[in-house]
PQR file with spaces between the fields and no chain letter, atoms N, CA, C, O and H, PARSE charges and radii, in Angstrom:
ATOM       1  N    UNK     1       0.101   80.126  -66.749 -0.4000 1.5000
ATOM       2  CA   UNK     1       0.873   78.910  -66.769 -0.0000 2.0000
ATOM       3  C    UNK     1       1.477   78.666  -65.383  0.5500 1.7000
ATOM       4  O    UNK     1       1.803   79.599  -64.649 -0.5500 1.4000
ATOM       5  N    UNK     2       1.608   77.423  -65.068 -0.4000 1.5000
ATOM       6  CA   UNK     2       2.137   77.029  -63.767 -0.0000 2.0000
ATOM       7  C    UNK     2       3.659   77.002  -63.798  0.5500 1.7000
ATOM       8  O    UNK     2       4.272   76.493  -64.737 -0.5500 1.4000
ATOM       9  H    UNK     2       1.343   76.666  -65.665  0.4000 1.0000
ATOM      10  N    UNK     3       4.256   77.567  -62.738 -0.4000 1.5000
ATOM      11  CA   UNK     3       5.713   77.571  -62.672 -0.0000 2.0000
ATOM      12  C    UNK     3       6.224   76.197  -62.274  0.5500 1.7000
ATOM      13  O    UNK     3       5.691   75.561  -61.365 -0.5500 1.4000
ATOM      14  H    UNK     3       3.758   77.979  -61.975  0.4000 1.0000
ATOM      15  N    UNK     4       7.241   75.757  -62.951 -0.4000 1.5000
ATOM      16  CA   UNK     4       7.880   74.482  -62.597 -0.0000 2.0000
ATOM      17  C    UNK     4       9.016   74.772  -61.620  0.5500 1.7000
ATOM      18  O    UNK     4       9.818   75.672  -61.867 -0.5500 1.4000
ATOM      19  H    UNK     4       7.674   76.274  -63.689  0.4000 1.0000
ATOM      20  N    UNK     5       9.102   74.012  -60.494 -0.4000 1.5000
ATOM      21  CA   UNK     5      10.179   74.278  -59.532 -0.0000 2.0000
ATOM      22  C    UNK     5      11.546   74.096  -60.175  0.5500 1.7000
ATOM      23  O    UNK     5      11.753   73.221  -61.016 -0.5500 1.4000
ATOM      24  H    UNK     5       8.449   73.281  -60.293  0.4000 1.0000
ATOM      25  N    UNK     6      12.464   74.944  -59.754 -0.4000 1.5000
ATOM      26  CA   UNK     6      13.789   74.850  -60.364 -0.0000 2.0000
ATOM      27  C    UNK     6      14.520   73.594  -59.910  0.5500 1.7000
ATOM      28  O    UNK     6      14.101   72.916  -58.972 -0.5500 1.4000
ATOM      29  H    UNK     6      12.295   75.655  -59.071  0.4000 1.0000
ATOM      30  N    UNK     7      15.606   73.303  -60.584 -0.4000 1.5000
ATOM      31  CA   UNK     7      16.336   72.060  -60.354 -0.0000 2.0000
ATOM      32  C    UNK     7      16.966   72.010  -58.959  0.5500 1.7000
ATOM      33  O    UNK     7      17.047   70.935  -58.364 -0.5500 1.4000
ATOM      34  H    UNK     7      15.947   73.854  -61.346  0.4000 1.0000
ATOM      35  N    UNK     8      17.414   73.154  -58.429 -0.4000 1.5000
ATOM      36  CA   UNK     8      18.013   73.175  -57.099 -0.0000 2.0000
ATOM      37  C    UNK     8      17.001   72.768  -56.037  0.5500 1.7000
ATOM      38  O    UNK     8      17.337   72.056  -55.091 -0.5500 1.4000
ATOM      39  H    UNK     8      17.348   74.026  -58.912  0.4000 1.0000
ATOM      40  N    UNK     9      15.761   73.219  -56.196 -0.4000 1.5000
ATOM      41  CA   UNK     9      14.718   72.872  -55.229 -0.0000 2.0000
ATOM      42  C    UNK     9      14.457   71.366  -55.243  0.5500 1.7000
ATOM      43  O    UNK     9      14.272   70.766  -54.184 -0.5500 1.4000
ATOM      44  H    UNK     9      15.487   73.798  -56.965  0.4000 1.0000
ATOM      45  N    UNK    10      14.440   70.763  -56.398 -0.4000 1.5000
ATOM      46  CA   UNK    10      14.252   69.309  -56.498 -0.0000 2.0000
ATOM      47  C    UNK    10      15.401   68.563  -55.836  0.5500 1.7000
ATOM      48  O    UNK    10      15.182   67.579  -55.130 -0.5500 1.4000
ATOM      49  H    UNK    10      14.591   71.250  -57.258  0.4000 1.0000
ATOM      50  N    UNK    11      16.632   69.032  -56.062 -0.4000 1.5000
ATOM      51  CA   UNK    11      17.789   68.374  -55.466 -0.0000 2.0000
ATOM      52  C    UNK    11      17.744   68.425  -53.950  0.5500 1.7000
ATOM      53  O    UNK    11      18.158   67.473  -53.289 -0.5500 1.4000
ATOM      54  H    UNK    11      16.811   69.832  -56.636  0.4000 1.0000
ATOM      55  N    UNK    12      17.243   69.528  -53.383 -0.4000 1.5000
ATOM      56  CA   UNK    12      17.121   69.632  -51.930 -0.0000 2.0000
ATOM      57  C    UNK    12      16.134   68.601  -51.415  0.5500 1.7000
ATOM      58  O    UNK    12      16.388   67.963  -50.393 -0.5500 1.4000
ATOM      59  H    UNK    12      16.907   70.301  -53.920  0.4000 1.0000
ATOM      60  N    UNK    13      15.016   68.426  -52.100 -0.4000 1.5000
ATOM      61  CA   UNK    13      14.016   67.452  -51.653 -0.0000 2.0000
ATOM      62  C    UNK    13      14.549   66.038  -51.764  0.5500 1.7000
ATOM      63  O    UNK    13      14.295   65.212  -50.887 -0.5500 1.4000
ATOM      64  H    UNK    13      14.810   68.944  -52.930  0.4000 1.0000
ATOM      65  N    UNK    14      15.274   65.745  -52.815 -0.4000 1.5000
ATOM      66  CA   UNK    14      15.849   64.408  -52.973 -0.0000 2.0000
ATOM      67  C    UNK    14      16.851   64.129  -51.856  0.5500 1.7000
ATOM      68  O    UNK    14      16.885   63.028  -51.307 -0.5500 1.4000
ATOM      69  H    UNK    14      15.480   66.416  -53.528  0.4000 1.0000
ATOM      70  N    UNK    15      17.664   65.125  -51.523 -0.4000 1.5000
ATOM      71  CA   UNK    15      18.633   64.957  -50.439 -0.0000 2.0000
ATOM      72  C    UNK    15      17.911   64.750  -49.110  0.5500 1.7000
ATOM      73  O    UNK    15      18.336   63.921  -48.305 -0.5500 1.4000
ATOM      74  H    UNK    15      17.636   66.020  -51.969  0.4000 1.0000
ATOM      75  N    UNK    16      16.839   65.481  -48.869 -0.4000 1.5000
ATOM      76  CA   UNK    16      16.094   65.344  -47.615 -0.0000 2.0000
ATOM      77  C    UNK    16      15.373   64.001  -47.528  0.5500 1.7000
ATOM      78  O    UNK    16      15.235   63.444  -46.439 -0.5500 1.4000
ATOM      79  H    UNK    16      16.494   66.154  -49.523  0.4000 1.0000
ATOM      80  N    UNK    17      14.917   63.482  -48.654 -0.4000 1.5000
ATOM      81  CA   UNK    17      14.235   62.189  -48.651 -0.0000 2.0000
ATOM      82  C    UNK    17      15.234   61.054  -48.397  0.5500 1.7000
ATOM      83  O    UNK    17      14.879   60.042  -47.793 -0.5500 1.4000
ATOM      84  H    UNK    17      15.030   63.935  -49.538  0.4000 1.0000
ATOM      85  N    UNK    18      16.458   61.214  -48.845 -0.4000 1.5000
ATOM      86  CA   UNK    18      17.471   60.172  -48.674 -0.0000 2.0000
ATOM      87  C    UNK    18      18.027   60.087  -47.261  0.5500 1.7000
ATOM      88  O    UNK    18      18.593   59.057  -46.892 -0.5500 1.4000
ATOM      89  H    UNK    18      16.747   62.036  -49.336  0.4000 1.0000
ATOM      90  N    UNK    19      17.884   61.136  -46.460 -0.4000 1.5000
ATOM      91  CA   UNK    19      18.476   61.155  -45.118 -0.0000 2.0000
ATOM      92  C    UNK    19      17.952   60.025  -44.239  0.5500 1.7000
ATOM      93  O    UNK    19      18.769   59.341  -43.622 -0.5500 1.4000
ATOM      94  H    UNK    19      17.425   61.972  -46.759  0.4000 1.0000
ATOM      95  N    UNK    20      16.630   59.779  -44.139 -0.4000 1.5000
ATOM      96  CA   UNK    20      16.179   58.671  -43.283 -0.0000 2.0000
ATOM      97  C    UNK    20      16.653   57.302  -43.767  0.5500 1.7000
ATOM      98  O    UNK    20      16.906   56.408  -42.960 -0.5500 1.4000
ATOM      99  H    UNK    20      15.967   60.335  -44.641  0.4000 1.0000
ATOM     100  N    UNK    21      16.772   57.145  -45.068 -0.4000 1.5000
ATOM     101  CA   UNK    21      17.260   55.873  -45.620 -0.0000 2.0000
ATOM     102  C    UNK    21      18.711   55.669  -45.210  0.5500 1.7000
ATOM     103  O    UNK    21      19.092   54.575  -44.794 -0.5500 1.4000
ATOM     104  H    UNK    21      16.566   57.872  -45.723  0.4000 1.0000
ATOM     105  N    UNK    22      19.519   56.713  -45.325 -0.4000 1.5000
ATOM     106  CA   UNK    22      20.917   56.620  -44.930 -0.0000 2.0000
ATOM     107  C    UNK    22      21.042   56.331  -43.436  0.5500 1.7000
ATOM     108  O    UNK    22      21.871   55.517  -43.031 -0.5500 1.4000
ATOM     109  H    UNK    22      19.209   57.602  -45.663  0.4000 1.0000
ATOM     110  N    UNK    23      20.230   56.985  -42.624 -0.4000 1.5000
ATOM     111  CA   UNK    23      20.273   56.739  -41.179 -0.0000 2.0000
ATOM     112  C    UNK    23      19.945   55.284  -40.877  0.5500 1.7000
ATOM     113  O    UNK    23      20.634   54.641  -40.084 -0.5500 1.4000
ATOM     114  H    UNK    23      19.556   57.646  -42.953  0.4000 1.0000
ATOM     115  N    UNK    24      18.907   54.767  -41.498 -0.4000 1.5000
ATOM     116  CA   UNK    24      18.514   53.379  -41.272 -0.0000 2.0000
ATOM     117  C    UNK    24      19.590   52.399  -41.672  0.5500 1.7000
ATOM     118  O    UNK    24      19.842   51.426  -40.962 -0.5500 1.4000
ATOM     119  H    UNK    24      18.348   55.289  -42.142  0.4000 1.0000
ATOM     120  N    UNK    25      20.225   52.641  -42.794 -0.4000 1.5000
ATOM     121  CA   UNK    25      21.279   51.734  -43.270 -0.0000 2.0000
ATOM     122  C    UNK    25      22.481   51.774  -42.327  0.5500 1.7000
ATOM     123  O    UNK    25      23.038   50.726  -41.998 -0.5500 1.4000
ATOM     124  H    UNK    25      20.021   53.432  -43.371  0.4000 1.0000
ATOM     125  N    UNK    26      22.888   52.960  -41.891 -0.4000 1.5000
ATOM     126  CA   UNK    26      24.043   53.074  -40.989 -0.0000 2.0000
ATOM     127  C    UNK    26      23.759   52.360  -39.675  0.5500 1.7000
ATOM     128  O    UNK    26      24.586   51.583  -39.198 -0.5500 1.4000
ATOM     129  H    UNK    26      22.436   53.811  -42.158  0.4000 1.0000
ATOM     130  N    UNK    27      22.595   52.618  -39.090 -0.4000 1.5000
ATOM     131  CA   UNK    27      22.264   52.003  -37.798 -0.0000 2.0000
ATOM     132  C    UNK    27      22.126   50.491  -37.947  0.5500 1.7000
ATOM     133  O    UNK    27      22.576   49.744  -37.078 -0.5500 1.4000
ATOM     134  H    UNK    27      21.923   53.249  -39.477  0.4000 1.0000
ATOM     135  N    UNK    28      21.512   50.030  -39.033 -0.4000 1.5000
ATOM     136  CA   UNK    28      21.378   48.596  -39.259 -0.0000 2.0000
ATOM     137  C    UNK    28      22.741   47.916  -39.377  0.5500 1.7000
ATOM     138  O    UNK    28      22.957   46.861  -38.782 -0.5500 1.4000
ATOM     139  H    UNK    28      21.146   50.637  -39.739  0.4000 1.0000
ATOM     140  N    UNK    29      23.651   48.504  -40.131 -0.4000 1.5000
ATOM     141  CA   UNK    29      24.961   47.894  -40.319 -0.0000 2.0000
ATOM     142  C    UNK    29      25.740   47.815  -39.004  0.5500 1.7000
ATOM     143  O    UNK    29      26.388   46.805  -38.726 -0.5500 1.4000
ATOM     144  H    UNK    29      23.476   49.361  -40.615  0.4000 1.0000
ATOM     145  N    UNK    30      25.680   48.870  -38.199 -0.4000 1.5000
ATOM     146  CA   UNK    30      26.367   48.824  -36.913 -0.0000 2.0000
ATOM     147  C    UNK    30      25.715   47.805  -35.982  0.5500 1.7000
ATOM     148  O    UNK    30      26.407   47.130  -35.218 -0.5500 1.4000
ATOM     149  H    UNK    30      25.154   49.691  -38.425  0.4000 1.0000
ATOM     150  N    UNK    31      24.397   47.691  -36.041 -0.4000 1.5000
ATOM     151  CA   UNK    31      23.702   46.698  -35.223 -0.0000 2.0000
ATOM     152  C    UNK    31      24.074   45.285  -35.658  0.5500 1.7000
ATOM     153  O    UNK    31      24.304   44.413  -34.820 -0.5500 1.4000
ATOM     154  H    UNK    31      23.836   48.240  -36.661  0.4000 1.0000
ATOM     155  N    UNK    32      24.133   45.062  -36.957 -0.4000 1.5000
ATOM     156  CA   UNK    32      24.504   43.761  -37.489 -0.0000 2.0000
ATOM     157  C    UNK    32      25.931   43.386  -37.064  0.5500 1.7000
ATOM     158  O    UNK    32      26.190   42.251  -36.665 -0.5500 1.4000
ATOM     159  H    UNK    32      23.946   45.770  -37.638  0.4000 1.0000
ATOM     160  N    UNK    33      26.847   44.354  -37.154 -0.4000 1.5000
ATOM     161  CA   UNK    33      28.222   44.113  -36.729 -0.0000 2.0000
ATOM     162  C    UNK    33      28.282   43.816  -35.229  0.5500 1.7000
ATOM     163  O    UNK    33      29.033   42.940  -34.801 -0.5500 1.4000
ATOM     164  H    UNK    33      26.636   45.276  -37.477  0.4000 1.0000
ATOM     165  N    UNK    34      27.494   44.542  -34.431 -0.4000 1.5000
ATOM     166  CA   UNK    34      27.460   44.297  -32.994 -0.0000 2.0000
ATOM     167  C    UNK    34      26.936   42.915  -32.664  0.5500 1.7000
ATOM     168  O    UNK    34      27.484   42.239  -31.793 -0.5500 1.4000
ATOM     169  H    UNK    34      26.884   45.254  -34.780  0.4000 1.0000
ATOM     170  N    UNK    35      25.881   42.483  -33.346 -0.4000 1.5000
ATOM     171  CA   UNK    35      25.361   41.126  -33.133 -0.0000 2.0000
ATOM     172  C    UNK    35      26.402   40.080  -33.506  0.5500 1.7000
ATOM     173  O    UNK    35      26.570   39.087  -32.798 -0.5500 1.4000
ATOM     174  H    UNK    35      25.436   43.032  -34.053  0.4000 1.0000
ATOM     175  N    UNK    36      27.098   40.299  -34.613 -0.4000 1.5000
ATOM     176  CA   UNK    36      28.116   39.346  -35.051 -0.0000 2.0000
ATOM     177  C    UNK    36      29.234   39.255  -34.018  0.5500 1.7000
ATOM     178  O    UNK    36      29.693   38.162  -33.686 -0.5500 1.4000
ATOM     179  H    UNK    36      26.962   41.106  -35.188  0.4000 1.0000
ATOM     180  N    UNK    37      29.672   40.413  -33.508 -0.4000 1.5000
ATOM     181  CA   UNK    37      30.727   40.407  -32.503 -0.0000 2.0000
ATOM     182  C    UNK    37      30.267   39.735  -31.212  0.5500 1.7000
ATOM     183  O    UNK    37      31.041   39.004  -30.592 -0.5500 1.4000
ATOM     184  H    UNK    37      29.299   41.301  -33.777  0.4000 1.0000
ATOM     185  N    UNK    38      29.018   39.969  -30.795 -0.4000 1.5000
ATOM     186  CA   UNK    38      28.496   39.333  -29.580 -0.0000 2.0000
ATOM     187  C    UNK    38      28.443   37.813  -29.723  0.5500 1.7000
ATOM     188  O    UNK    38      28.715   37.087  -28.766 -0.5500 1.4000
ATOM     189  H    UNK    38      28.390   40.563  -31.299  0.4000 1.0000
ATOM     190  N    UNK    39      28.094   37.334  -30.915 -0.4000 1.5000
ATOM     191  CA   UNK    39      28.009   35.889  -31.127 -0.0000 2.0000
ATOM     192  C    UNK    39      29.390   35.240  -31.232  0.5500 1.7000
ATOM     193  O    UNK    39      29.595   34.146  -30.708 -0.5500 1.4000
ATOM     194  H    UNK    39      27.874   37.923  -31.692  0.4000 1.0000
ATOM     195  N    UNK    40      30.320   35.888  -31.889 -0.4000 1.5000
ATOM     196  CA   UNK    40      31.633   35.287  -32.150 -0.0000 2.0000
ATOM     197  C    UNK    40      32.675   35.568  -31.072  0.5500 1.7000
ATOM     198  O    UNK    40      33.639   34.814  -30.936 -0.5500 1.4000
ATOM     199  H    UNK    40      30.154   36.778  -32.315  0.4000 1.0000
ATOM     200  N    UNK    41      32.497   36.622  -30.316 -0.4000 1.5000
ATOM     201  CA   UNK    41      33.451   36.982  -29.268 -0.0000 2.0000
ATOM     202  C    UNK    41      32.687   37.325  -27.991  0.5500 1.7000
ATOM     203  O    UNK    41      32.651   38.490  -27.595 -0.5500 1.4000
ATOM     204  H    UNK    41      31.714   37.234  -30.426  0.4000 1.0000
ATOM     205  N    UNK    42      32.081   36.343  -27.345 -0.4000 1.5000
ATOM     206  CA   UNK    42      31.283   36.634  -26.152 -0.0000 2.0000
ATOM     207  C    UNK    42      32.145   37.174  -25.011  0.5500 1.7000
ATOM     208  O    UNK    42      33.266   36.719  -24.783 -0.5500 1.4000
ATOM     209  H    UNK    42      32.110   35.397  -27.667  0.4000 1.0000
ATOM     210  N    UNK    43      31.597   38.140  -24.314 -0.4000 1.5000
ATOM     211  CA   UNK    43      32.277   38.760  -23.188 -0.0000 2.0000
ATOM     212  C    UNK    43      31.193   39.155  -22.181  0.5500 1.7000
ATOM     213  O    UNK    43      30.270   39.886  -22.542 -0.5500 1.4000
ATOM     214  H    UNK    43      30.686   38.510  -24.499  0.4000 1.0000
ATOM     215  N    UNK    44      31.280   38.697  -20.942 -0.4000 1.5000
ATOM     216  CA   UNK    44      30.208   38.985  -19.981 -0.0000 2.0000
ATOM     217  C    UNK    44      30.122   40.459  -19.573  0.5500 1.7000
ATOM     218  O    UNK    44      29.073   40.897  -19.101 -0.5500 1.4000
ATOM     219  H    UNK    44      32.029   38.104  -20.649  0.4000 1.0000
ATOM     220  N    UNK    45      31.194   41.228  -19.743 -0.4000 1.5000
ATOM     221  CA   UNK    45      31.171   42.619  -19.299 -0.0000 2.0000
ATOM     222  C    UNK    45      30.889   43.614  -20.421  0.5500 1.7000
ATOM     223  O    UNK    45      30.373   44.702  -20.166 -0.5500 1.4000
ATOM     224  H    UNK    45      32.046   40.872  -20.127  0.4000 1.0000
ATOM     225  N    UNK    46      31.218   43.260  -21.642 -0.4000 1.5000
ATOM     226  CA   UNK    46      31.072   44.189  -22.763 -0.0000 2.0000
ATOM     227  C    UNK    46      29.998   43.662  -23.712  0.5500 1.7000
ATOM     228  O    UNK    46      30.044   42.513  -24.151 -0.5500 1.4000
ATOM     229  H    UNK    46      31.637   42.376  -21.849  0.4000 1.0000
ATOM     230  N    UNK    47      29.036   44.521  -24.015 -0.4000 1.5000
ATOM     231  CA   UNK    47      27.990   44.185  -24.971 -0.0000 2.0000
ATOM     232  C    UNK    47      28.245   44.990  -26.244  0.5500 1.7000
ATOM     233  O    UNK    47      27.912   46.172  -26.326 -0.5500 1.4000
ATOM     234  H    UNK    47      28.999   45.455  -23.659  0.4000 1.0000
ATOM     235  N    UNK    48      28.835   44.336  -27.222 -0.4000 1.5000
ATOM     236  CA   UNK    48      29.218   45.015  -28.454 -0.0000 2.0000
ATOM     237  C    UNK    48      28.015   45.594  -29.185  0.5500 1.7000
ATOM     238  O    UNK    48      28.103   46.674  -29.769 -0.5500 1.4000
ATOM     239  H    UNK    48      29.106   43.376  -27.156  0.4000 1.0000
ATOM     240  N    UNK    49      26.900   44.887  -29.155 -0.4000 1.5000
ATOM     241  CA   UNK    49      25.730   45.335  -29.893 -0.0000 2.0000
ATOM     242  C    UNK    49      25.271   46.701  -29.403  0.5500 1.7000
ATOM     243  O    UNK    49      25.061   47.606  -30.210 -0.5500 1.4000
ATOM     244  H    UNK    49      26.829   44.010  -28.681  0.4000 1.0000
ATOM     245  N    UNK    50      25.114   46.861  -28.108 -0.4000 1.5000
ATOM     246  CA   UNK    50      24.634   48.137  -27.564 -0.0000 2.0000
ATOM     247  C    UNK    50      25.618   49.268  -27.842  0.5500 1.7000
ATOM     248  O    UNK    50      25.216   50.381  -28.182 -0.5500 1.4000
ATOM     249  H    UNK    50      25.284   46.126  -27.453  0.4000 1.0000
ATOM     250  N    UNK    51      26.899   48.978  -27.695 -0.4000 1.5000
ATOM     251  CA   UNK    51      27.913   50.008  -27.937 -0.0000 2.0000
ATOM     252  C    UNK    51      27.914   50.430  -29.399  0.5500 1.7000
ATOM     253  O    UNK    51      27.949   51.622  -29.702 -0.5500 1.4000
ATOM     254  H    UNK    51      27.226   48.074  -27.419  0.4000 1.0000
ATOM     255  N    UNK    52      27.876   49.460  -30.304 -0.4000 1.5000
ATOM     256  CA   UNK    52      27.935   49.797  -31.730 -0.0000 2.0000
ATOM     257  C    UNK    52      26.652   50.446  -32.230  0.5500 1.7000
ATOM     258  O    UNK    52      26.693   51.253  -33.158 -0.5500 1.4000
ATOM     259  H    UNK    52      27.847   48.491  -30.058  0.4000 1.0000
ATOM     260  N    UNK    53      25.512   50.105  -31.628 -0.4000 1.5000
ATOM     261  CA   UNK    53      24.280   50.796  -32.015 -0.0000 2.0000
ATOM     262  C    UNK    53      24.377   52.273  -31.639  0.5500 1.7000
ATOM     263  O    UNK    53      23.975   53.137  -32.417 -0.5500 1.4000
ATOM     264  H    UNK    53      25.479   49.449  -30.874  0.4000 1.0000
ATOM     265  N    UNK    54      24.902   52.564  -30.465 -0.4000 1.5000
ATOM     266  CA   UNK    54      25.055   53.960  -30.047 -0.0000 2.0000
ATOM     267  C    UNK    54      26.055   54.703  -30.940  0.5500 1.7000
ATOM     268  O    UNK    54      25.849   55.875  -31.256 -0.5500 1.4000
ATOM     269  H    UNK    54      25.228   51.862  -29.833  0.4000 1.0000
ATOM     270  N    UNK    55      27.126   54.036  -31.342 -0.4000 1.5000
ATOM     271  CA   UNK    55      28.084   54.640  -32.266 -0.0000 2.0000
ATOM     272  C    UNK    55      27.410   54.887  -33.616  0.5500 1.7000
ATOM     273  O    UNK    55      27.617   55.932  -34.232 -0.5500 1.4000
ATOM     274  H    UNK    55      27.294   53.084  -31.085  0.4000 1.0000
ATOM     275  N    UNK    56      26.606   53.930  -34.076 -0.4000 1.5000
ATOM     276  CA   UNK    56      25.892   54.094  -35.341 -0.0000 2.0000
ATOM     277  C    UNK    56      24.906   55.243  -35.305  0.5500 1.7000
ATOM     278  O    UNK    56      24.794   55.993  -36.275 -0.5500 1.4000
ATOM     279  H    UNK    56      26.437   53.081  -33.576  0.4000 1.0000
ATOM     280  N    UNK    57      24.186   55.394  -34.198 -0.4000 1.5000
ATOM     281  CA   UNK    57      23.238   56.503  -34.063 -0.0000 2.0000
ATOM     282  C    UNK    57      23.992   57.834  -34.066  0.5500 1.7000
ATOM     283  O    UNK    57      23.567   58.784  -34.722 -0.5500 1.4000
ATOM     284  H    UNK    57      24.276   54.785  -33.411  0.4000 1.0000
ATOM     285  N    UNK    58      25.107   57.907  -33.336 -0.4000 1.5000
ATOM     286  CA   UNK    58      25.897   59.140  -33.308 -0.0000 2.0000
ATOM     287  C    UNK    58      26.437   59.472  -34.701  0.5500 1.7000
ATOM     288  O    UNK    58      26.408   60.627  -35.124 -0.5500 1.4000
ATOM     289  H    UNK    58      25.453   57.135  -32.803  0.4000 1.0000
ATOM     290  N    UNK    59      26.921   58.467  -35.401 -0.4000 1.5000
ATOM     291  CA   UNK    59      27.437   58.686  -36.753 -0.0000 2.0000
ATOM     292  C    UNK    59      26.324   59.115  -37.708  0.5500 1.7000
ATOM     293  O    UNK    59      26.529   59.994  -38.545 -0.5500 1.4000
ATOM     294  H    UNK    59      26.944   57.528  -35.057  0.4000 1.0000
ATOM     295  N    UNK    60      25.156   58.504  -37.585 -0.4000 1.5000
ATOM     296  CA   UNK    60      24.023   58.867  -38.435 -0.0000 2.0000
ATOM     297  C    UNK    60      23.573   60.302  -38.159  0.5500 1.7000
ATOM     298  O    UNK    60      23.271   61.043  -39.094 -0.5500 1.4000
ATOM     299  H    UNK    60      24.990   57.790  -36.904  0.4000 1.0000
ATOM     300  N    UNK    61      23.524   60.699  -36.892 -0.4000 1.5000
ATOM     301  CA   UNK    61      23.139   62.077  -36.565 -0.0000 2.0000
ATOM     302  C    UNK    61      24.174   63.082  -37.065  0.5500 1.7000
ATOM     303  O    UNK    61      23.816   64.151  -37.558 -0.5500 1.4000
ATOM     304  H    UNK    61      23.769   60.097  -36.132  0.4000 1.0000
ATOM     305  N    UNK    62      25.446   62.743  -36.940 -0.4000 1.5000
ATOM     306  CA   UNK    62      26.495   63.612  -37.485 -0.0000 2.0000
ATOM     307  C    UNK    62      26.307   63.779  -38.993  0.5500 1.7000
ATOM     308  O    UNK    62      26.436   64.881  -39.525 -0.5500 1.4000
ATOM     309  H    UNK    62      25.737   61.874  -36.540  0.4000 1.0000
ATOM     310  N    UNK    63      26.004   62.682  -39.668 -0.4000 1.5000
ATOM     311  CA   UNK    63      25.793   62.720  -41.111 -0.0000 2.0000
ATOM     312  C    UNK    63      24.592   63.609  -41.461  0.5500 1.7000
ATOM     313  O    UNK    63      24.643   64.360  -42.435 -0.5500 1.4000
ATOM     314  H    UNK    63      25.900   61.786  -39.235  0.4000 1.0000
ATOM     315  N    UNK    64      23.516   63.527  -40.673 -0.4000 1.5000
ATOM     316  CA   UNK    64      22.337   64.357  -40.912 -0.0000 2.0000
ATOM     317  C    UNK    64      22.687   65.833  -40.735  0.5500 1.7000
ATOM     318  O    UNK    64      22.354   66.654  -41.589 -0.5500 1.4000
ATOM     319  H    UNK    64      23.475   62.917  -39.881  0.4000 1.0000
ATOM     320  N    UNK    65      23.357   66.176  -39.631 -0.4000 1.5000
ATOM     321  CA   UNK    65      23.737   67.572  -39.402 -0.0000 2.0000
ATOM     322  C    UNK    65      24.621   68.093  -40.518  0.5500 1.7000
ATOM     323  O    UNK    65      24.450   69.223  -40.975 -0.5500 1.4000
ATOM     324  H    UNK    65      23.627   65.509  -38.937  0.4000 1.0000
ATOM     325  N    UNK    66      25.554   67.284  -40.952 -0.4000 1.5000
ATOM     326  CA   UNK    66      26.461   67.693  -42.026 -0.0000 2.0000
ATOM     327  C    UNK    66      25.691   67.947  -43.323  0.5500 1.7000
ATOM     328  O    UNK    66      25.931   68.945  -44.003 -0.5500 1.4000
ATOM     329  H    UNK    66      25.693   66.366  -40.580  0.4000 1.0000
ATOM     330  N    UNK    67      24.776   67.052  -43.664 -0.4000 1.5000
ATOM     331  CA   UNK    67      24.024   67.197  -44.907 -0.0000 2.0000
ATOM     332  C    UNK    67      23.071   68.386  -44.861  0.5500 1.7000
ATOM     333  O    UNK    67      22.932   69.109  -45.848 -0.5500 1.4000
ATOM     334  H    UNK    67      24.581   66.242  -43.112  0.4000 1.0000
ATOM     335  N    UNK    68      22.417   68.592  -43.728 -0.4000 1.5000
ATOM     336  CA   UNK    68      21.490   69.725  -43.615 -0.0000 2.0000
ATOM     337  C    UNK    68      22.252   71.044  -43.676  0.5500 1.7000
ATOM     338  O    UNK    68      21.788   71.992  -44.309 -0.5500 1.4000
ATOM     339  H    UNK    68      22.529   68.005  -42.926  0.4000 1.0000
ATOM     340  N    UNK    69      23.406   71.118  -43.034 -0.4000 1.5000
ATOM     341  CA   UNK    69      24.221   72.335  -43.137 -0.0000 2.0000
ATOM     342  C    UNK    69      24.679   72.579  -44.563  0.5500 1.7000
ATOM     343  O    UNK    69      24.723   73.724  -45.011 -0.5500 1.4000
ATOM     344  H    UNK    69      23.783   70.348  -42.520  0.4000 1.0000
ATOM     345  N    UNK    70      25.018   71.530  -45.275 -0.4000 1.5000
ATOM     346  CA   UNK    70      25.425   71.665  -46.679 -0.0000 2.0000
ATOM     347  C    UNK    70      24.255   72.152  -47.541  0.5500 1.7000
ATOM     348  O    UNK    70      24.452   72.966  -48.444 -0.5500 1.4000
ATOM     349  H    UNK    70      24.983   70.599  -44.911  0.4000 1.0000
ATOM     350  N    UNK    71      23.066   71.672  -47.276 -0.4000 1.5000
ATOM     351  CA   UNK    71      21.888   72.113  -48.032 -0.0000 2.0000
ATOM     352  C    UNK    71      21.615   73.584  -47.751  0.5500 1.7000
ATOM     353  O    UNK    71      21.280   74.339  -48.663 -0.5500 1.4000
ATOM     354  H    UNK    71      22.906   71.011  -46.542  0.4000 1.0000
ATOM     355  N    UNK    72      21.757   73.998  -46.483 -0.4000 1.5000
ATOM     356  CA   UNK    72      21.503   75.387  -46.118 -0.0000 2.0000
ATOM     357  C    UNK    72      22.551   76.338  -46.683  0.5500 1.7000
ATOM     358  O    UNK    72      22.243   77.502  -46.939 -0.5500 1.4000
ATOM     359  H    UNK    72      22.030   73.385  -45.742  0.4000 1.0000
ATOM     360  N    UNK    73      23.770   75.877  -46.881 -0.4000 1.5000
ATOM     361  CA   UNK    73      24.819   76.719  -47.466 -0.0000 2.0000
ATOM     362  C    UNK    73      24.506   77.081  -48.908  0.5500 1.7000
ATOM     363  O    UNK    73      24.863   78.168  -49.364 -0.5500 1.4000
ATOM     364  H    UNK    73      24.021   74.931  -46.673  0.4000 1.0000
ATOM     365  N    UNK    74      23.853   76.199  -49.622 -0.4000 1.5000
ATOM     366  CA   UNK    74      23.587   76.420  -51.043 -0.0000 2.0000
ATOM     367  C    UNK    74      22.377   77.318  -51.262  0.5500 1.7000
ATOM     368  O    UNK    74      22.050   77.632  -52.406 -0.5500 1.4000
ATOM     369  H    UNK    74      23.563   75.317  -49.251  0.4000 1.0000
ATOM     370  N    UNK    75      21.710   77.737  -50.201 -0.4000 1.5000
ATOM     371  CA   UNK    75      20.530   78.613  -50.336 -0.0000 2.0000
ATOM     372  C    UNK    75      20.852   79.904  -50.987  0.5500 1.7000
ATOM     373  O    UNK    75      19.968   80.741  -51.169 -0.5500 1.4000
ATOM     374  H    UNK    75      21.976   77.483  -49.271  0.4000 1.0000
C-alpha cells in the first residue's frame, strides 16, 4: 500500500505555494499606492512609486524569510 503524506507535510507545501502570491500582492499594492501618490501629489525630486516599490520588495522579502524560518522551526 502507498503511504499517504502526513498533514504537516501538506501544510508546508501549502505555505510554500502561497509565498509567491503574497509577495505579488504586497508589491502590487505598494506600487499602486506609489502611482496614486505620484499622480495626486507630484514632486519633481521625489518619485513615490520607486520608493514604495522598494519598500514593498523589502517587506515581501522579510515576510518570506519569516515564513520560511517558521516552517523550519516546526520540523
